[in-house]
N, C-alpha and C positions, 0 to 999 in steps of 0.2 A: 880423801873421802871419809865420811863418818856415817856408816850405815846404822840404821836403827836396829835394836835387838828384836823388835816385833813390829808388825803392821796391822792396820785395820782394813779389811777388805769389805767394801759395800757392793754387793751384787746387784747390778742394775739391769741385767739381761731381760727379765720378764717385761719390764716396762719399755726399755729401749728397743728391744727386739720386736715387740708386738705392736708398737704404736704406728708403725709405717706399713703394716701388712694389709694387702688388699687381694682377696677378701680377708676380713679379720680372722685371726686365730680363734678357734672355738673356746668358749669359756672353760669347758671341762679340761681342755688341753693346757690352758694357762695354769689352771689349778694343779694339774698333774706335775707340771714343770716346777712350780713354786714348792710343792710338797717334796719333790726330789731334792731340790736345792737346800731345803731346810735341814736335810740330813748330812750336808757336806761340811758343816762347821763354820760357814760364813755367819757373821753376827747380825748382818742387816741385809734384807732383800727389798729392793725398790720394785714394786710389782705393778703399780697402776699410775695413771695420770688423771687427775680430776679436771678435765677440760671439756669444752663443748663438743658433743658428738657430731655436731655439724662440721667442725673443722678437723677433728680426729675421731672418726667413727670407730676405729679399732679399740678405743678406750671407753666406749659407751657402757660396758659392763663392769666398770671399776668396783662399784659397791657389791655386785654379785660375786666377783672374784674374791674380795675380802671376806665375804660371808662363807665362801666355800672352802677356803684353804684349811688345812690341818695345822694349827698354830703350834710351833715349838716354843717352849718357855725360854729358850736360849737365843731366839731370833727376834729382831725388831722388824716389823713389816711396815714399810713406808711407801709414800706416793708423792708425786709432785703436783703443783698447782700454780697457775699463772696469774690468778687474781683472788680477791678476797672471797668471792663466791665459791671458787674451787677449794680454798682453805676451809670454809665452813662445811662444805660437803665432806672433806677429809675428816674433820672433827666429828661430824655426825656418824661417819662410817667406822669410827673407832680405829682409825689408821694412826700409827705412830707418827708423830709430827716432829720434824726437824725445823725449828724456828729459824728460817733464813730470810734474808733480804736479797733478792736477786735482781741484778741489772745486767745489761750487755755493754761490752766495750765497742760494739758496732751498732750505730743507729739503724742502719738498713736491716740488719738481722733482727734487731729488737722489734722493728715495725712489722716484719714478716712473721715473727714468732708470736708476738703478743699484741700486735696492732697498736703499739705505743713506742714513741721515741724514748731516748734516755730521760730527757727532761719530763716527759709525760709519766714515765714509770716512777720517777722520784716523787711525784705528787701523791702516788698511791701508797708509799711506804708507811706514812703515819697510820693509815687504816690497817695495814698488815700488823704493825706493832700493837695497835689497840686490840685487835682480834686475838693475837697471841697472848697479850696480857690478861684479857678476859678469861682465857682458858688456863691461865697460870703457867704459861710456857715462856721462859726468858729467851730472847733472841740470842742464838748461839753463833751464827755464821753469816758472812756476806758471800754471795756467789757472784762471780764475774764471768758471764758467758762470752764466747768468742774472744777470749783473753789473749790469744796469740796470733789471730788472723781471721779473715773473713772472706768467703767466696765472693761476696758482693762488693766489699770495700778494699780487699787486699790486706797487706800487712797492717797490724795494729801496733802502734808505738807503745813502748813501756811507759812513757810519760802519761799517755791517756789512761792506761790501766791504773797507774798509781793515783792519778787525779780522781778517777771514779771511785776507787776504794776510799779515798779521803772524804769525798762528798757523802757517800753512804754512811761511813763511820760517824761523821758529824751529825747526820740526821738521827742515827740510832742513839748516840750519846745525848743529844738534845732531848730525847724522849725517855731518858733514864736507863737505856739499855747499854750493855757492855759486851759486844760480840768478842768471842775468843779465838775465832779462826776465819781464814779467807780460803774459799775454794775457787780455784782457777779452772775454768772449763775450756778445753781445747775443742770446741763444739764442732769445728769443721776440719780438724786434723792439720793445722798449720804449724804447730810447734816443732822445734828441733832441740836437741839436747843442750846446746849452748844457750839458747833463748830461755829454756827452762831454768838453767842455773842462774842466769843473770836476773831473771824475774824473781826467783826465790830470794836471792841475795838482796835485791833492792827492797823487797817487802820487809825482810827481817831487819835490814838496816834502819828502816823508817819506823816500823812497828814491831820491835823485838818481842812484845808480849803476845803477838798473834801467831797461832799455828797456821801452817799452810797445808791444804789438801788439794788433790788433783783429780780431775775427771778428764781422762785422755782418750782420744779417738785415734784409730790406726789407719785413717783414710789413705795416707800416703806411705805407710809402712814404717813409720818412725815411732810408733806407740810404745813398744817395749824399750827402745833406746831412750826415749824420753822418761819412762818410768825408772830406768836404771840411773839416769842422771839425777832424778829427784831423790831416789833412795840414797845416792851418794851425798846429797845435801841433808840427809836425815829426815826427809818427809815420811810420815807414818800412816797417812790415810789416803786411800785410793778407791775410786769407783772403777769397777771392772764388769764385764759381761760374759757369761758363759758362752764359750765357742766363738767369741768375737761378735755377738749379736749387736745390733744397734744402728745408729745413724739418725740424725735429726730430720724429721719429715719436711721441714721447711728450708733445709740447707744441704742435705746429703747429696753426694754424687751417686747417681744410679749405679748399683753393683759394687760400690766401694765397701771395704770392711767397716765394721762399726767400732765399738769400744775395744780397748785392749782386752784380750781373752782372759777370763779369770784364771783358768788352769795354766796358761802360759806365764802370767804374772806370779802366781803362787809357786810355780816351778822355778822361776828366776829367783824368787826370795829363798826358796829351799837351797838352791845352789850357792847362795851368798851367806847361808847360815842365819837367815832372818825368819823368825817364827811367824806363821800365818794362822795357825789353828785350824786349817782346813785339811780335808782328806782328799788327796789328789786322785785316788782311785774312784771315789764317788763322784768327784767333779768330772772325770773323764766319762763315767757312765751318763752323767747329765748332758754332756755334749752329744752323745749318741741319741738320747731322748729328744733333745732340742732339734737335732737334724731330722729326726722322724716327724716331729711336729711341724717344722717349717718346710719340710720337703726339699731340702737342699743341703749340700755340704757347706759347713761353716768355715770361716777363714782361720780359726785358731790352729796352732801348730802341734801342741803336745798330744792331742788325741790321735793325730796321724802318725807322729814320730814315735810315740810311746815313751813311757818311763824307761830309764836305762835297764832296769831289771827285766823289762818285757821285750827288749830288742833282741832279735835273733838274726844272725847274718844270713843272707841269701845263699843257697847252695851254689858253690862254684864262683862266688863273688871274688873279684880281684882285690888284692890287699896292697 
């Protein structure tokens, strides 16, 4: 194993957590959570999605949330978008833009999530590239959704993932772009640690110039194990969600955990001697705030178990 000395944590809880809520979380509560997370040391907060309110009504207030937050100079505030119209909204709202080209390894999920098959999504990539270029933003990354498995199609082969990376890279390079990283999204929580290792090794063998980032879900309880396997391969960038919020509205299992919990992942890194730059005490406070906002106990572990210094044995407990 070759652990990195530090990692980049992208906090996605405000967007992932709020997008599926019905009734929607109040705008003021979203802003309160983002402002609290801005004080934890995370360098990026993904807080909104620029999507149709018809399909995701919980994200109808994206622009209002961005206007209302108290921006920290040390934090990038980002959002997601599924089409060029959404990208244009994000640019107009002064949202930080990660110039990505996103496709899915599962055609069925792609159709449900964006109303486009993989081949149809490919035809839109030149328009994305042109819009990024007009805004002076080079394409940094390729995202592969459902990279490890799909609730609708089952297991996804590594060969399909590599083929789709190859196809999107070719389109980007044909338009003068040079993506520097691949983000693999375990959108429905199918990955296992050995699959994580094999996939990372295969990508690095074929494209050694590309960094690998991960967006992991804990749907079936393997999220932190998968993160640990990726850390052992030297992966440095991870998406996480405070308290374990999240879950795709078009693919989630009702009641299942969402993304790996930010505080649990940061604690894992701390135990391995990996710098995260985050304040665990403040993160745990944010879990309590999120639980009050969402009105339920969240699936993360650290806020319940406590940091080692906070743990006190029960009176009369057996040893």
